[in-house]
C-alpha positions in Angstrom: 14.0 -27.9 142.1 16.5 -26.1 144.4 20.2 -26.2 143.8 20.9 -28.5 146.7 18.2 -31.0 145.6 19.5 -30.9 142.0 23.0 -31.7 143.2 21.8 -34.6 145.3 19.7 -36.0 142.5 22.5 -36.1 140.0 25.3 -38.6 141.1 27.9 -37.2 138.7 27.2 -33.6 139.8 27.2 -34.7 143.5 30.6 -36.3 143.1 32.0 -33.2 141.4 30.8 -31.0 144.2 32.2 -33.3 146.8 35.6 -33.3 145.0 35.6 -29.5 145.0 35.0 -29.5 148.8 37.4 -32.3 149.8 39.9 -34.6 148.1 38.6 -38.2 147.7 41.3 -39.9 149.8 41.8 -37.1 152.3 38.5 -36.2 153.8 39.5 -32.7 154.9 37.9 -29.5 153.6 40.0 -27.7 151.0 41.5 -24.3 151.9 38.9 -22.5 149.9 36.2 -24.1 152.0 38.0 -23.5 155.3 38.9 -19.9 154.7 35.9 -18.6 152.7 32.8 -20.8 152.8 32.9 -22.1 156.4 33.1 -18.6 158.0 30.0 -17.7 156.1 28.1 -20.9 156.8 28.9 -21.7 160.4 28.2 -19.7 163.6 30.9 -18.5 166.1 29.7 -16.8 169.2 31.0 -13.5 170.7 34.2 -14.1 172.5 34.6 -17.7 171.3 38.2 -18.9 170.7 39.5 -21.6 168.5 43.3 -22.1 168.9 45.1 -21.9 165.5 46.8 -25.3 166.0 43.6 -27.2 166.3 42.2 -29.1 163.3 38.7 -28.0 162.5 37.5 -30.2 159.7 34.0 -28.9 159.2 31.9 -29.2 156.0 29.1 -27.0 154.7 26.4 -29.7 154.6 26.2 -30.1 158.4 26.0 -27.5 161.2 29.0 -26.4 163.2 28.1 -23.8 165.9 30.0 -22.6 168.9 28.4 -20.3 171.5 29.6 -17.2 173.3 32.8 -17.4 175.3 33.4 -21.0 174.2 37.0 -22.2 173.8 38.5 -25.0 171.7 42.0 -25.5 173.0 45.2 -26.4 171.1 45.6 -29.7 169.2 41.9 -30.5 169.2 40.1 -32.1 166.2 36.5 -31.3 165.3 34.7 -33.0 162.4 31.1 -32.6 161.4 31.2 -34.7 158.3 28.7 -37.3 159.7 26.6 -34.9 161.7 26.3 -31.5 163.4 28.7 -30.4 166.1 26.9 -27.9 168.4 28.7 -26.3 171.3 26.8 -24.0 173.6 27.9 -21.0 175.6 31.0 -21.1 177.8 32.0 -24.6 176.7 35.6 -25.6 177.1 37.2 -28.4 174.9 40.5 -29.4 176.5 43.8 -29.8 174.8 44.0 -32.7 172.3 40.4 -33.6 172.5 38.4 -35.0 169.5 34.8 -34.4 168.7 33.2 -36.2 165.8 29.6 -35.3 165.1 26.8 -35.6 165.6 27.6 -34.2 169.0 25.8 -31.6 171.1 27.4 -30.0 174.2 25.2 -27.8 176.5 26.0 -24.5 178.1 28.9 -24.6 180.6 29.9 -28.1 179.8 33.5 -29.2 179.3 36.0 -31.8 178.2 39.3 -32.4 179.9 42.5 -33.1 178.0 42.5 -35.8 175.3 38.8 -36.7 175.5 37.2 -38.6 172.6 33.5 -38.0 171.8 31.8 -39.5 168.8 28.4 -39.7 167.3 28.9 -42.7 165.1 30.4 -46.1 164.9 31.7 -47.8 161.8 29.3 -50.4 160.5 30.4 -54.0 160.3 27.2 -55.9 159.6 28.7 -57.6 156.5 31.7 -59.6 157.8 32.9 -60.0 154.2 33.5 -56.3 153.6 35.9 -53.8 155.1 34.1 -51.7 157.7 35.3 -48.6 156.0 33.2 -49.5 153.0 30.0 -50.0 155.0 27.4 -47.5 156.2 28.1 -45.7 159.4 26.0 -46.4 162.5 25.1 -42.8 163.3 23.7 -42.1 166.8 23.9 -38.6 168.2 25.7 -38.0 171.4 24.6 -35.4 173.9 26.5 -33.8 176.8 24.0 -31.6 178.7 24.5 -28.3 180.5 27.3 -28.0 183.1 28.4 -31.6 182.6 32.2 -32.2 182.7 34.2 -35.1 181.3 37.6 -35.9 182.8 40.8 -36.2 180.9 41.5 -39.3 178.7 37.8 -40.4 178.7 35.9 -41.9 175.8 32.2 -41.1 175.2 30.6 -43.5 172.7 27.9 -42.9 170.1 24.3 -42.5 171.2 25.1 -41.7 174.8 23.4 -38.8 176.8 25.3 -37.5 179.8 22.9 -35.6 182.0 23.3 -32.0 183.2 25.7 -31.3 186.0 27.3 -34.7 185.7 31.0 -35.3 186.6 32.7 -38.1 184.7 36.0 -39.3 186.2 39.3 -39.2 184.2 39.9 -42.3 182.0 36.3 -43.4 182.0 34.6 -45.1 179.0 31.0 -44.0 178.8 28.9 -46.7 177.1 25.4 -45.9 178.4 23.4 -42.9 179.5 24.4 -41.1 182.7 21.5 -39.6 184.7 21.6 -35.9 185.6 23.5 -34.8 188.7 25.6 -38.0 188.8 29.3 -38.9 189.3 30.4 -41.7 187.1 33.8 -43.5 186.8 35.4 -46.5 185.3 35.4 -48.7 182.2 32.5 -49.1 181.5 31.5 -46.0 183.5 29.1 -46.5 186.4 27.4 -44.1 188.6 28.9 -44.0 192.2 27.3 -40.8 193.5 24.2 -38.6 192.9 23.4 -35.2 194.1 20.6 -35.0 196.7 18.8 -31.7 196.2 17.1 -32.0 199.6 20.4 -32.4 201.6 22.6 -30.4 199.2 25.2 -33.2 199.3 26.6 -35.8 196.9 25.6 -39.2 198.2 26.9 -42.7 197.3 24.4 -44.9 195.6 24.2 -48.6 194.7 24.2 -49.4 191.0 20.6 -50.6 191.2 19.4 -47.3 192.6 21.4 -45.3 190.1 19.8 -47.1 187.1 16.3 -46.4 188.4 16.6 -42.6 188.9 
């Protein structure tokens, strides 16, 4: 039995290891994890930049990878406690944005300022229990290559935003957005799609957008 399997199979040992990684009531990696273990465990591409005043709460049990020339701007929060956070090459995460895994961002994609992207919701199936004591509803979120999300937007768990999409500022994305679309509003809806034959962005009806 490997060391990881041994830890998982022993509840007391598992709790001890978790306490060594993060305090019980402050789910943030301890300094030893942030300074020594994480640099060895997680991948940071050539030329990638993480501003020092960002909060990178990443744990060793899930992946955290940023590609070449990717930038995480100041005052951002990144957390992979519930799932991997994978950022491709030349990704830009704008000032004050929050990414809570599982989240994957493709090459050349970007978030504006103060964007919230999450890969889970708090479970609330049992109305007699505090939602913080219930299992998380984990649904990976994907932002594909060259897609960009405007400032102050929210991207909910389980959503896929297709490649080369543009999501307007202040939007709340609750459903998948097809590739090469412009989406705006709360909830976000597709208002334009790129026509590869004409080389132009064309306005579409909601019915047409949902069938592409």
